[in-house]
Backbone as CSV, one residue per row, in Angstrom:
resi,resn,N_x,N_y,N_z,CA_x,CA_y,CA_z,C_x,C_y,C_z
1,MET,54.946,-6.433,19.874,54.771,-6.622,21.313,53.630,-7.609,21.568
2,ASP,53.789,-8.320,22.709,52.746,-9.289,23.070,51.461,-8.563,23.461
3,GLY,50.342,-9.153,23.115,49.052,-8.576,23.487,48.464,-7.641,22.455
4,GLN,49.242,-7.272,21.422,48.734,-6.374,20.403,48.040,-7.175,19.296
5,VAL,46.931,-6.661,18.830,46.183,-7.315,17.749,46.798,-6.900,16.425
6,PRO,47.091,-7.840,15.542,47.676,-7.486,14.247,46.777,-6.530,13.469
7,ALA,47.426,-5.680,12.657,46.676,-4.696,11.871,45.680,-5.336,10.922
8,PRO,46.017,-6.446,10.230,45.007,-7.068,9.346,43.747,-7.501,10.081
9,GLU,43.942,-7.979,11.329,42.771,-8.405,12.104,41.891,-7.216,12.462
10,ILE,42.542,-6.070,12.771,41.777,-4.862,13.071,40.981,-4.417,11.853
11,GLY,41.622,-4.489,10.672,40.927,-4.099,9.438,39.738,-4.982,9.147
12,LYS,39.908,-6.275,9.382,38.790,-7.193,9.155,37.653,-6.915,10.120
13,GLY,38.027,-6.609,11.391,36.986,-6.306,12.373,36.190,-5.073,12.000
14,ARG,36.875,-4.054,11.477,36.190,-2.835,11.071,35.273,-3.087,9.882
15,LYS,35.735,-3.902,8.959,34.915,-4.203,7.780,33.665,-4.987,8.170
16,ARG,33.849,-5.940,9.088,32.687,-6.694,9.548,31.696,-5.785,10.261
17,LEU,32.237,-4.871,11.050,31.363,-3.918,11.749,30.609,-3.043,10.750
18,LEU,31.306,-2.611,9.686,30.673,-1.784,8.664,29.534,-2.524,7.975
19,TRP,29.765,-3.787,7.625,28.722,-4.574,6.976,27.560,-4.837,7.930
20,THR,27.878,-5.068,9.195,26.829,-5.301,10.177,25.946,-4.070,10.356
21,VAL,26.583,-2.898,10.441,25.827,-1.652,10.581,24.955,-1.416,9.350
22,ALA,25.495,-1.672,8.161,24.715,-1.489,6.935,23.501,-2.417,6.910
23,ALA,23.697,-3.679,7.325,22.577,-4.629,7.349,21.524,-4.201,8.359
24,ILE,21.966,-3.717,9.525,21.024,-3.260,10.543,20.217,-2.073,10.043
25,LEU,20.876,-1.147,9.336,20.172,0.023,8.804,19.114,-0.381,7.789
26,VAL,19.456,-1.322,6.926,18.492,-1.767,5.913,17.294,-2.449,6.577
27,VAL,17.576,-3.369,7.500,16.493,-4.066,8.192,15.647,-3.077,8.995
28,GLY,16.306,-2.128,9.663,15.572,-1.127,10.433,14.682,-0.270,9.554
29,ALA,15.186,0.086,8.356,14.372,0.884,7.438,13.140,0.112,6.985
30,VAL,13.308,-1.174,6.708,12.168,-2.007,6.283,11.142,-2.131,7.410
31,ILE,11.629,-2.393,8.629,10.719,-2.525,9.767,10.004,-1.206,10.045
32,GLY,10.755,-0.103,9.993,10.151,1.204,10.236,9.081,1.543,9.211
33,LEU,9.357,1.237,7.938,8.370,1.500,6.896,7.129,0.650,7.088
34,THR,7.321,-0.605,7.494,6.181,-1.493,7.734,5.321,-0.989,8.888
35,VAL,5.954,-0.581,9.967,5.217,-0.053,11.118,4.454,1.212,10.735
36,TRP,5.089,2.053,9.927,4.418,3.280,9.489,3.197,2.959,8.643
37,VAL,3.313,1.990,7.747,2.183,1.615,6.890,1.020,1.106,7.736
38,ILE,1.335,0.365,8.807,0.274,-0.214,9.635,-0.418,0.851,10.477
39,HIS,0.344,1.766,11.034,-0.200,2.677,12.045,-0.497,4.088,11.532
40,VAL,-0.207,4.400,10.286,-0.497,5.751,9.803,-2.005,5.988,9.808
41,PRO,-2.477,7.138,10.293,-3.930,7.403,10.337,-4.518,7.501,8.927
42,ARG,-5.699,6.913,8.753,-6.372,6.961,7.456,-7.872,7.132,7.676
43,GLY,-8.487,7.931,6.849,-9.936,8.015,6.832,-10.553,8.611,8.066
44,ARG,-9.898,9.595,8.681,-10.488,10.199,9.877,-11.791,10.913,9.538
45,ASP,-11.849,11.535,8.365,-13.085,12.212,7.972,-14.202,11.207,7.726
46,VAL,-13.863,10.053,7.132,-14.866,9.005,6.910,-15.399,8.502,8.246
47,ASP,-14.497,8.275,9.194,-14.931,7.816,10.513,-15.782,8.870,11.215
48,ARG,-15.420,10.129,11.046,-16.172,11.208,11.707,-17.585,11.304,11.140
49,ILE,-17.718,11.152,9.840,-19.033,11.278,9.206,-19.914,10.076,9.518
50,THR,-19.342,8.881,9.381,-20.138,7.659,9.519,-20.291,7.204,10.966
51,GLY,-19.437,7.709,11.877,-19.476,7.234,13.248,-18.793,5.903,13.418
52,TYR,-17.889,5.558,12.507,-17.177,4.279,12.567,-16.234,4.284,13.770
53,ASN,-16.361,3.272,14.638,-15.577,3.164,15.878,-15.806,4.359,16.812
54,GLN,-16.944,4.990,16.679,-17.288,6.118,17.533,-18.724,5.945,18.024
55,GLN,-19.086,6.759,19.004,-20.436,6.682,19.549,-21.483,7.176,18.552
56,SER,-21.139,8.227,17.827,-22.092,8.792,16.875,-21.321,9.473,15.753
57,GLY,-22.019,9.676,14.643,-21.427,10.350,13.502,-22.282,11.510,13.052
58,LEU,-22.038,11.954,11.831,-22.758,13.096,11.286,-23.939,12.683,10.424
59,LEU,-24.067,11.391,10.153,-25.197,10.926,9.358,-26.439,10.780,10.238
60,PRO,-27.615,10.871,9.650,-28.839,10.644,10.423,-28.859,9.230,10.985
61,PRO,-29.547,9.017,12.096,-29.604,7.672,12.701,-30.097,6.605,11.730
62,SER,-30.990,6.986,10.818,-31.511,6.000,9.867,-30.456,5.529,8.877
63,GLN,-29.375,6.295,8.717,-28.322,5.943,7.767,-27.058,5.464,8.459
64,ARG,-27.098,5.265,9.757,-25.887,4.881,10.496,-25.366,3.515,10.048
65,ASP,-26.265,2.530,9.925,-25.821,1.200,9.500,-25.193,1.252,8.104
66,LEU,-25.795,2.024,7.228,-25.254,2.169,5.885,-23.883,2.845,5.922
67,GLY,-23.732,3.843,6.786,-22.451,4.522,6.925,-21.364,3.596,7.428
68,ILE,-21.704,2.694,8.346,-20.726,1.737,8.858,-20.251,0.814,7.734
69,VAL,-21.177,0.384,6.888,-20.805,-0.474,5.750,-19.864,0.270,4.808
70,LEU,-20.173,1.526,4.534,-19.315,2.323,3.663,-17.922,2.497,4.271
71,ALA,-17.880,2.764,5.571,-16.591,2.961,6.242,-15.771,1.674,6.246
72,GLU,-16.419,0.540,6.474,-15.693,-0.731,6.483,-15.112,-1.043,5.101
73,ASN,-15.890,-0.772,4.065,-15.380,-0.974,2.710,-14.210,-0.040,2.426
74,TYR,-14.328,1.205,2.851,-13.247,2.175,2.632,-11.959,1.710,3.315
75,HIS,-12.054,1.319,4.585,-10.861,0.908,5.322,-10.259,-0.372,4.745
76,GLU,-11.105,-1.264,4.262,-10.585,-2.481,3.636,-9.765,-2.133,2.391
77,TYR,-10.318,-1.293,1.534,-9.599,-0.901,0.321,-8.335,-0.123,0.641
78,ARG,-8.441,0.766,1.629,-7.283,1.607,1.960,-6.170,0.775,2.568
79,THR,-6.505,-0.196,3.402,-5.496,-1.076,3.981,-4.853,-1.937,2.907
80,ASN,-5.661,-2.490,2.011,-5.113,-3.265,0.896,-4.169,-2.412,0.056
81,SER,-4.572,-1.171,-0.187,-3.733,-0.268,-0.966,-2.389,-0.026,-0.281
82,ALA,-2.410,0.151,1.041,-1.166,0.404,1.773,-0.227,-0.801,1.696
83,TRP,-0.775,-1.998,1.854,0.073,-3.182,1.820,0.628,-3.454,0.427
84,TRP,-0.208,-3.276,-0.605,0.292,-3.485,-1.964,1.295,-2.405,-2.349
85,SER,1.103,-1.200,-1.832,2.084,-0.138,-2.067,3.417,-0.491,-1.418
86,LEU,3.360,-1.017,-0.186,4.580,-1.435,0.487,5.274,-2.562,-0.278
87,ALA,4.492,-3.515,-0.758,5.078,-4.624,-1.514,5.711,-4.135,-2.814
88,TYR,5.013,-3.242,-3.519,5.518,-2.759,-4.805,6.777,-1.916,-4.646
89,TYR,6.692,-0.893,-3.813,7.848,-0.007,-3.649,8.967,-0.687,-2.874
90,GLY,8.617,-1.624,-1.974,9.655,-2.382,-1.285,10.476,-3.201,-2.260
91,CYS,9.801,-3.899,-3.163,10.518,-4.668,-4.187,11.341,-3.751,-5.086
92,LEU,10.777,-2.609,-5.442,11.464,-1.686,-6.346,12.727,-1.122,-5.705
93,PHE,12.600,-0.607,-4.487,13.740,0.022,-3.822,14.787,-1.008,-3.409
94,LEU,14.338,-2.164,-2.896,15.296,-3.194,-2.513,16.042,-3.728,-3.724
95,SER,15.358,-3.843,-4.845,16.017,-4.295,-6.062,17.095,-3.304,-6.500
96,ALA,16.768,-2.015,-6.458,17.761,-0.998,-6.818,18.930,-1.010,-5.841
97,PHE,18.626,-1.153,-4.547,19.683,-1.169,-3.535,20.607,-2.372,-3.711
98,LEU,20.018,-3.553,-3.920,20.834,-4.757,-4.072,21.643,-4.740,-5.357
99,SER,21.085,-4.166,-6.411,21.854,-4.039,-7.659,23.065,-3.137,-7.452
100,ALA,22.859,-2.035,-6.733,23.984,-1.144,-6.434,25.001,-1.832,-5.528
101,MET,24.522,-2.626,-4.566,25.434,-3.331,-3.669,26.253,-4.380,-4.410
102,ALA,25.658,-5.001,-5.424,26.402,-5.986,-6.214,27.595,-5.336,-6.906
103,ALA,27.365,-4.153,-7.486,28.472,-3.434,-8.117,29.467,-2.931,-7.074
104,PHE,28.957,-2.519,-5.916,29.820,-1.997,-4.855,30.750,-3.084,-4.322
105,VAL,30.223,-4.288,-4.133,31.031,-5.383,-3.597,32.172,-5.737,-4.536
106,LEU,31.918,-5.679,-5.836,32.963,-6.024,-6.798,34.065,-4.974,-6.865
107,LYS,33.730,-3.746,-6.517,34.702,-2.659,-6.663,35.531,-2.422,-5.407
108,VAL,34.928,-2.556,-4.233,35.646,-2.241,-2.994,36.615,-3.363,-2.649
109,GLU,37.576,-3.060,-1.822,38.590,-4.018,-1.408,38.284,-4.585,-0.031
110,CYS,37.037,-4.955,0.186,36.658,-5.515,1.484,37.207,-6.924,1.675
111,PHE,37.341,-7.643,0.573,37.795,-9.022,0.659,38.987,-9.218,-0.275
112,PRO,40.139,-8.591,0.035,41.279,-8.654,-0.880,41.821,-10.062,-1.074
113,ASN,41.704,-10.897,-0.034,42.247,-12.250,-0.125,41.193,-13.292,-0.459
114,LYS,39.955,-12.847,-0.658,38.868,-13.784,-0.944,38.021,-13.268,-2.104
115,PRO,38.561,-13.270,-3.308,37.785,-12.773,-4.459,36.540,-13.610,-4.722
116,GLU,36.608,-14.907,-4.331,35.438,-15.753,-4.558,34.258,-15.292,-3.699
117,VAL,34.544,-14.755,-2.511,33.474,-14.249,-1.649,32.831,-13.025,-2.279
118,LYS,33.629,-12.151,-2.861,33.109,-10.964,-3.530,32.190,-11.354,-4.687
119,LYS,32.643,-12.321,-5.462,31.841,-12.752,-6.611,30.531,-13.412,-6.151
120,ASP,30.632,-14.202,-5.103,29.429,-14.870,-4.605,28.414,-13.857,-4.067
121,LEU,28.904,-12.861,-3.326,28.005,-11.850,-2.793,27.367,-11.028,-3.913
122,ALA,28.168,-10.644,-4.894,27.635,-9.873,-6.019,26.582,-10.680,-6.777
123,ALA,26.853,-11.969,-6.985,25.880,-12.823,-7.677,24.606,-12.976,-6.859
124,LEU,24.765,-13.113,-5.529,23.595,-13.256,-4.657,22.737,-12.001,-4.685
125,PHE,23.376,-10.823,-4.565,22.629,-9.564,-4.594,21.920,-9.376,-5.933
126,SER,22.610,-9.675,-7.013,22.002,-9.518,-8.346,20.826,-10.467,-8.530
127,THR,20.970,-11.688,-8.031,19.894,-12.675,-8.168,18.660,-12.247,-7.381
128,ILE,18.875,-11.808,-6.136,17.736,-11.370,-5.323,17.055,-10.165,-5.945
129,ALA,17.847,-9.235,-6.490,17.275,-8.051,-7.144,16.406,-8.460,-8.334
130,ALA,16.889,-9.406,-9.130,16.117,-9.868,-10.290,14.835,-10.571,-9.845
131,VAL,14.921,-11.368,-8.770,13.739,-12.067,-8.266,12.691,-11.078,-7.762
132,LEU,13.133,-10.020,-7.081,12.199,-9.028,-6.565,11.459,-8.321,-7.703
133,ILE,12.185,-7.936,-8.735,11.537,-7.276,-9.879,10.566,-8.228,-10.564
134,THR,10.986,-9.486,-10.737,10.101,-10.473,-11.367,8.855,-10.704,-10.519
135,LEU,9.039,-10.798,-9.207,7.905,-11.014,-8.310,6.928,-9.848,-8.373
136,SER,7.452,-8.629,-8.389,6.586,-7.451,-8.462,5.832,-7.382,-9.789
137,THR,6.515,-7.757,-10.870,5.885,-7.691,-12.193,4.846,-8.786,-12.382
138,VAL,5.228,-10.023,-12.070,4.313,-11.152,-12.245,3.134,-11.041,-11.279
139,GLY,3.407,-10.618,-10.058,2.343,-10.455,-9.073,1.477,-9.241,-9.298
140,ASN,1.877,-8.379,-10.243,1.074,-7.204,-10.598,0.822,-6.314,-9.380
141,PHE,1.875,-6.093,-8.586,1.732,-5.333,-7.350,1.277,-3.901,-7.605
142,GLN,1.834,-3.278,-8.634,1.492,-1.875,-8.907,0.017,-1.729,-9.248
143,GLN,-0.493,-2.624,-10.095,-1.889,-2.523,-10.494,-2.832,-2.775,-9.330
144,LYS,-2.473,-3.711,-8.455,-3.304,-3.998,-7.289,-3.314,-2.813,-6.329
145,TRP,-2.157,-2.178,-6.172,-2.096,-0.988,-5.325,-2.988,0.121,-5.889
146,GLN,-2.880,0.384,-7.183,-3.655,1.453,-7.796,-5.141,1.155,-7.773
147,ALA,-5.520,-0.101,-8.051,-6.943,-0.460,-8.072,-7.572,-0.279,-6.698
148,ASN,-6.889,-0.707,-5.641,-7.433,-0.548,-4.295,-7.450,0.914,-3.870
149,ARG,-6.458,1.687,-4.293,-6.431,3.106,-3.934,-7.593,3.847,-4.605
150,LEU,-7.848,3.545,-5.868,-8.951,4.184,-6.579,-10.300,3.756,-5.984
151,ALA,-10.410,2.472,-5.604,-11.653,2.004,-4.994,-11.885,2.681,-3.643
152,ALA,-10.816,2.875,-2.865,-10.952,3.564,-1.585,-11.398,5.010,-1.784
153,THR,-10.837,5.668,-2.794,-11.234,7.045,-3.086,-12.692,7.119,-3.520
154,ALA,-13.119,6.171,-4.356,-14.517,6.139,-4.782,-15.449,5.925,-3.595
155,MET,-15.056,5.060,-2.661,-15.884,4.823,-1.485,-15.909,6.053,-0.583
156,GLN,-14.786,6.733,-0.471,-14.727,7.966,0.315,-15.633,9.033,-0.291
157,ASN,-15.597,9.154,-1.610,-16.475,10.119,-2.284,-17.944,9.765,-2.090
158,LEU,-18.232,8.469,-2.029,-19.611,8.038,-1.802,-20.081,8.455,-0.400
159,VAL,-19.189,8.362,0.585,-19.531,8.824,1.937,-19.837,10.316,1.920
160,TYR,-19.009,11.105,1.215,-19.258,12.542,1.107,-20.599,12.809,0.431
161,ASP,-20.897,12.021,-0.603,-22.130,12.216,-1.356,-23.344,11.948,-0.483
162,VAL,-23.291,10.851,0.277,-24.409,10.498,1.165,-24.581,11.570,2.235
163,TRP,-23.477,12.046,2.782,-23.557,13.070,3.826,-24.079,14.397,3.283
164,ALA,-23.634,14.769,2.075,-24.035,16.057,1.510,-25.523,16.081,1.157
165,LYS,-26.035,14.967,0.639,-27.428,14.942,0.199,-28.403,14.676,1.350
166,GLY,-27.893,14.057,2.404,-28.729,13.861,3.583,-30.010,13.112,3.277
167,ALA,-31.117,13.695,3.653,-32.420,13.047,3.472,-32.770,12.881,2.000
168,GLU,-32.155,13.692,1.110,-32.453,13.594,-0.317,-31.670,12.477,-0.996
169,CYS,-30.788,11.817,-0.243,-29.984,10.752,-0.828,-30.884,9.608,-1.269
170,GLY,-30.441,8.889,-2.294,-31.207,7.762,-2.802,-31.398,6.692,-1.756
171,ASN,-32.266,5.758,-2.021,-32.537,4.714,-1.044,-31.365,3.740,-0.929
172,LYS,-31.507,2.799,-0.014,-30.429,1.858,0.268,-30.057,1.035,-0.960
173,ALA,-31.044,0.696,-1.781,-30.772,-0.105,-2.974,-29.860,0.651,-3.946
174,ASP,-30.063,1.970,-4.096,-29.217,2.759,-4.986,-27.779,2.793,-4.487
175,ILE,-27.605,2.971,-3.193,-26.262,3.054,-2.629,-25.565,1.698,-2.694
176,CYS,-26.297,0.632,-2.392,-25.712,-0.703,-2.509,-25.318,-1.010,-3.945
177,SER,-26.101,-0.511,-4.889,-25.777,-0.709,-6.297,-24.459,-0.016,-6.657
178,ARG,-24.242,1.155,-6.073,-22.983,1.851,-6.347,-21.806,1.163,-5.677
179,ILE,-22.015,0.601,-4.487,-20.952,-0.164,-3.836,-20.564,-1.366,-4.696
180,GLU,-21.584,-2.037,-5.229,-21.313,-3.168,-6.117,-20.541,-2.721,-7.356
181,GLU,-20.857,-1.540,-7.845,-20.165,-1.025,-9.023,-18.693,-0.753,-8.722
182,VAL,-18.431,-0.196,-7.549,-17.040,0.051,-7.153,-16.279,-1.265,-7.043
183,ASN,-16.910,-2.276,-6.425,-16.275,-3.591,-6.305,-15.982,-4.198,-7.668
184,GLN,-16.935,-4.071,-8.584,-16.759,-4.633,-9.916,-15.634,-3.934,-10.664
185,LEU,-15.580,-2.616,-10.575,-14.518,-1.870,-11.240,-13.148,-2.228,-10.673
186,ARG,-13.097,-2.401,-9.372,-11.830,-2.771,-8.731,-11.362,-4.139,-9.206
187,ASN,-12.280,-5.111,-9.228,-11.903,-6.450,-9.667,-11.509,-6.481,-11.137
188,GLN,-12.203,-5.727,-11.953,-11.848,-5.660,-13.374,-10.463,-5.064,-13.561
189,GLU,-10.128,-4.063,-12.763,-8.824,-3.425,-12.870,-7.707,-4.385,-12.459
190,ILE,-7.970,-5.219,-11.448,-6.952,-6.164,-10.994,-6.831,-7.344,-11.944
191,VAL,-7.964,-7.967,-12.259,-7.946,-9.158,-13.110,-7.557,-8.801,-14.538
192,GLY,-8.068,-7.651,-15.011,-7.751,-7.251,-16.380,-6.367,-6.686,-16.538
193,GLY,-5.669,-6.434,-15.409,-4.300,-5.930,-15.508,-4.200,-4.515,-15.999
194,GLY,-5.260,-3.720,-15.815,-5.177,-2.326,-16.227,-5.177,-2.171,-17.734
195,LYS,-6.271,-2.525,-18.373,-6.359,-2.466,-19.817,-6.076,-1.064,-20.330
196,ASP,-5.134,-0.985,-21.279,-4.712,0.285,-21.881,-4.171,1.252,-20.834
197,ASN,-3.833,0.700,-19.626,-3.257,1.527,-18.550,-4.154,2.695,-18.169
198,LYS,-5.460,2.508,-18.267,-6.399,3.562,-17.915,-7.010,3.258,-16.550
199,PRO,-7.189,4.274,-15.700,-7.819,4.029,-14.411,-9.288,3.720,-14.589
200,PRO,-9.901,2.998,-13.655,-11.317,2.683,-13.776,-12.159,3.941,-13.731
201,ALA,-13.250,3.913,-14.462,-14.121,5.083,-14.522,-14.767,5.336,-13.175
202,GLU,-15.070,6.592,-12.911,-15.725,6.964,-11.654,-17.139,6.408,-11.658
203,PRO,-17.548,5.718,-10.579,-18.900,5.155,-10.525,-19.953,6.244,-10.654
204,THR,-21.112,5.830,-11.097,-22.203,6.777,-11.271,-22.637,7.340,-9.929
205,PRO,-23.013,8.603,-9.884,-23.391,9.216,-8.604,-24.692,8.635,-8.074
206,VAL,-24.839,8.796,-6.767,-26.078,8.330,-6.131,-27.231,9.219,-6.565
207,LYS,-28.306,8.585,-6.948,-29.456,9.347,-7.407,-30.220,9.908,-6.212
208,SER,-30.625,11.142,-6.339,-31.452,11.733,-5.297,-32.835,11.142,-5.363
209,GLN,-33.393,10.916,-4.199,-34.724,10.291,-4.159,-35.768,11.315,-4.579
210,PRO,-36.549,11.039,-5.611,-37.540,12.006,-6.076,-38.601,12.265,-5.034
211,ASN,-39.051,13.477,-5.049,-40.128,13.837,-4.126,-41.422,13.158,-4.548
212,GLU,-42.127,12.585,-3.570,-43.396,11.923,-3.882,-44.474,12.962,-4.165
213,PRO,-45.300,12.706,-5.184,-46.377,13.656,-5.472,-47.384,13.719,-4.331
214,ALA,-47.890,14.883,-4.139,-48.869,15.074,-3.069,-50.131,14.273,-3.353
215,LYS,-50.627,13.625,-2.318,-51.821,12.814,-2.490,-53.061,13.705,-2.568
216,ALA,-53.967,13.305,-3.456,-55.214,14.073,-3.622,-56.102,13.869,-2.404
217,LYS,-56.665,14.941,-1.987,-57.579,14.879,-0.829,-58.941,14.384,-1.276
């Protein structure tokens, strides 16, 4: 009858719709994961103790500037860790997904009259999957994620240490020395590529400031 769409055309339309929905879901998942990485709350306890982005914190006024420095270092490491984690796991999961899609395209009858399209799509998916794995490996995404995560944890522990010891905490030079140690360990872990796959050692604790001897009268 006139006005009716042929059955093959309907089948093609459904297949195109299926592929479009699948692509939208993948893109939506990537965007959603990215938004979550950016906006997920981090370091609320660090901010509460140091007064970072707040009117006041739990540290004494004399240590407020030092607390802000510690909080800024913590957030820098934690943000770097989140982005490298997204890059590493994004490459890993997308590579697995595209590899599965390459096999799926070759098996399904989506393109019965166009086998060359099936082969081209499978080759494209396989190539992108291989590039993602190579990029993650050569770029050392996993090691960078782990190094920044460990550095953020060390900085967080340093905030706890300063808060717990209060007035007995070591002077500014001791704390700055430990910050430098955390930075050095982080850089060694990234540049060295994780020697023997061991995590960096925990920085030395902040020394308590010794009590001054009483002056003779």
